N, C-alpha and C positions, 0 to 999 in steps of 0.2 A: 330483293325487295324492290319492286318497280318504282315506288315513290322516291327512293334514293338514287336510282339509276337514271331516270329521265327528268329533265328540268320541267316544272310546270309550264313555263313560258313556251317550251317547244311543243308540248302535247296538250296543254289545257289542264285546268285544275280538276282534281278529284276530291270530292267533298262527301262525307257521310255525316248525317245528323243523327244524334243518339238521344233517346229518352228511355223510359222504362218498358212500355209495352208496344211501342211503334204504332199507337192508335190515335194519338192526338197531337202532341207537340212536334215530334220529329217529322211526321208526314206533312203537317202544316208548314213547318220550316222548309222542307224540301220543295213543296209547291211554291211557296213565296220566294224562295231563293232562285228558283228557275226563272220566274218572272222578273225579279230584280236584276239578276245577272244578265238577262237578255237586254233589259233597259239600259244597263251600264256597259253593254257590249263587251262583257268579259268572255274570254275563251274558256269554256268548260268542257272537260272530257266526260265526266259524269258527276251527277248529284244523286245521292240515294239517302235512304233513312233506314234505321234499324233500332231494335230495342234490346235492352240488357236482360229482360226477363225470359227471352226465348219464345215468345208467343208467335205462332205461325198461322197465317191464313185468315185472320180475322179482319173484318171491315171496320172502317172508322165509324164512330158514333154519328148519329144524324146531326147533332149540333155542330160538328166539325164542318159538314157540308153546308149547313145553314150560314155559318160565319164566313165561309170562303166564297159562296155564291155571289154576293155583291161585288166581289173583286174579279168575277169571271173565272174563278178557279173551281175545280172539282177533284175530289179524291175517290170518286165512285169506283174506280178500278183498282184502288190501292188494297193490298192485302198485307197484313203485318208480317214482319220477318225479324229473325234474330240477328243480332250483331255477330258478324262472322270474322274468321281469321283474315279473309280477303279484305274486308273493310279496314281492319286494323293494320294490315301490312301495306295496302296500296293507296289509301287515302292520304292526300297531302294535308288535309285538315279533318280532324275528328271533332265535330262541333257538338258539345254536350249542353244539356238543358239544366243540369243541377250538379252540385258537388259530388253526389253519390255516383253519377255517371262517369265523372272524371276518375274517381277512385276505382270503379269497375274496369275502365279502360287500362289504367296503370297496373292493376292486378293481373289482367289478362295478357298485356303486352307492355312491360316496363319500358321498352325502347320506343314506344309510341307517345310517351309523355310530352315530348316537345312539339307534337302536332295537335295537341288538345287545345280547342278554343272554347272558352267559357262564355257562351253567348250573352248571358245576362250582364256581363261587364261592358257591353257596348251600348248601354242606354245613353240617351242624350244627357241625362243627369247622373253622373257617376255615383254609385252607391245606392241608387233607388231600388234596385232589385238584388236579392240574394240568390235567385234562381229564376228560371222561367217556370212558374207554378203550373202544376199539372191540373188541367180543368176537369178531369174525369169525375163524374158525379155532380158537377156544378150545373148551374142554369145557363141560359143563353148569354147573360151578361158576363159570366166567368169565362166562357169560351171566347167572347169578343175581346175581353181584356187580354187573354192569352195570345190571340191573333195579333192584336195591336202591339203587345210587347215584342212578339216575334218579329213583326214587320219593322218596328223601330230599331231593334238590335241588329237585324240582318241588314237593313239599309246602312247603318253606321259601319258595320263590319265590312261589308262589301265595298263601301266607299274607301275605307282604310286600305283594303287590298289593292284596289285600283290605283290609289294614290301612291302607295308604297312600292308597287311594282307595275309601272306602265306597260311593260311587255306582256302583261296578262290581257290587255285589251286586244280584241280581235281586229285585225287590220284589213278586212275584206272591203272591196270597192262598194258593194251594195249596202254596207253598214249592218248586215245581219250578224248576230252573235252565233257562235257554234256551241249551243248548249246541248250536251249529250243527255240521253234518256236513262243511261245506266242499264244494267241487266239484272 
C-alpha cells in the first residue's frame, strides 16, 4: 500500500473526495480543494473525486457549473467515476460527504477507516452540519449552499492540515504549489 510506504511530506498529499454519484459534491470539492491547496501552498501529489454508486462517464449538472463559474472554476471536462480500490489503498485522506459514504468506505476497506475525513465536521460552527447535503434535484440556491458549505469546510480542514504538519507546505523559491491533477 503506497500510502503507508511513502510519507505524505516526501511525496505530497493524495486526497480522494467521495460522494454518491460523483456528479455534484465530490467534483465540486475536488475543484475547490485544488484552488485552496494552491492558495495555501500545500504540496499535493493528487486530488481526485469518486462516487460510491459506480456511475461512470456522466457530466455534472448545469447548476454545478453555474455555482462554480463566479469562482473561476469549471467542471466541463469532468466525467463521473466509481470509487476504486486504488483510491482506497493509495489516498492519504478519503474525504466523505455524508455518514453513508464513511460506512461504504469501511465496508469496502476496513483498514482505510483511519484515513476517512468527515468533511462536515470542519464547519466554523461545530455541529452546524450533519453532512454535506446532496444538492441533486435542488434549485440554484441549494447548489450555492452546497458550494458554500464545501468551501467553508475545505478551508478549515486544509488550514488544519497545514498547521498540524508544516512539512506539507511546498518550499519552492517561486512560491508555486505543486498540485497534481490525478489520473
